[in-house]
C-alpha positions in Angstrom: 30.7 37.2 -23.7 30.8 39.8 -21.0 27.5 40.5 -19.4 25.5 38.3 -21.7 23.6 35.1 -20.9 24.4 32.4 -23.4 21.7 29.8 -23.9 22.5 28.3 -27.2 25.3 27.1 -29.4 24.6 28.1 -33.0 24.5 26.0 -36.2 28.0 25.2 -37.5 29.6 27.2 -34.6 32.7 25.0 -34.4 32.5 22.9 -37.5 35.8 21.4 -38.7 37.8 23.0 -35.8 40.5 20.3 -35.3 42.0 22.3 -32.3 39.2 21.4 -30.0 40.1 18.5 -27.8 37.3 18.6 -25.2 33.9 20.2 -25.0 32.1 20.8 -21.7 28.8 22.4 -22.3 27.7 24.5 -19.3 24.5 23.7 -17.5 22.0 26.3 -18.6 22.7 25.9 -22.3 19.3 24.9 -23.8 20.1 24.4 -27.5 22.8 23.0 -29.7 22.5 23.9 -33.3 22.9 21.6 -36.3 26.4 20.4 -36.9 27.8 22.7 -34.2 30.8 20.4 -33.5 30.7 18.3 -36.6 33.9 17.1 -38.2 36.1 18.1 -35.3 38.8 15.5 -35.8 40.7 16.5 -32.6 37.7 16.2 -30.3 38.2 13.3 -27.8 35.7 14.0 -24.9 32.3 15.7 -24.7 30.1 16.5 -21.7 26.5 17.6 -22.3 24.2 18.8 -19.5 20.6 17.7 -18.9 19.6 21.3 -19.6 19.6 20.7 -23.4 16.0 21.0 -24.6 16.5 21.4 -28.3 19.0 20.1 -30.7 19.6 20.6 -34.4 20.7 17.8 -36.7 23.5 15.6 -35.3 25.7 18.3 -33.8 28.7 16.0 -33.4 28.5 14.0 -36.6 31.8 13.0 -38.2 33.8 13.9 -35.1 35.2 10.5 -35.4 37.8 10.5 -32.6 35.5 11.0 -29.7 36.4 8.5 -27.0 34.0 9.5 -24.3 30.6 11.2 -24.5 29.0 12.0 -21.2 25.4 13.0 -21.5 23.6 13.9 -18.2 20.1 13.9 -19.6 17.6 11.2 -20.6 15.8 12.7 -23.6 18.3 12.3 -26.4 20.0 9.1 -27.7 23.6 8.7 -29.0 22.5 8.8 -32.6 20.7 12.2 -32.0 24.1 13.7 -31.1 26.5 11.6 -33.3 24.4 10.4 -36.2 23.1 6.9 -37.0 26.5 5.6 -38.1 28.6 6.6 -35.1 31.5 4.4 -34.2 30.4 1.3 -32.3 33.7 1.2 -30.4 33.1 4.7 -29.0 32.5 4.8 -25.3 29.3 6.6 -24.8 28.2 6.9 -21.2 24.8 8.3 -20.3 24.3 9.3 -16.7 20.9 10.3 -15.2 20.4 13.7 -13.7 20.0 12.0 -10.3 23.4 10.4 -10.6 25.1 13.7 -11.7 24.0 15.3 -8.4 25.6 12.7 -6.2 
């Protein structure tokens, strides 16, 4: 978005978009809307920065093929992003903001 500062990803922004393979949310994004990336069957890898302050209902719920979820903050838990029934075999790696600067 030319000349505009983006600070949020809206509700249902990419819902059911099976063409998305990887999501890297830029540092500076402060909010992810409800179900923003839900049911994205092609999604394999997600990176979420520590800058996220607000989040709607489970933005990645039912994106069942995620293999790696890298969250650089400490406030939210896997179930906040993925829902209470996220796959137990999913590799979810949380790194602290201190580790991400090294």
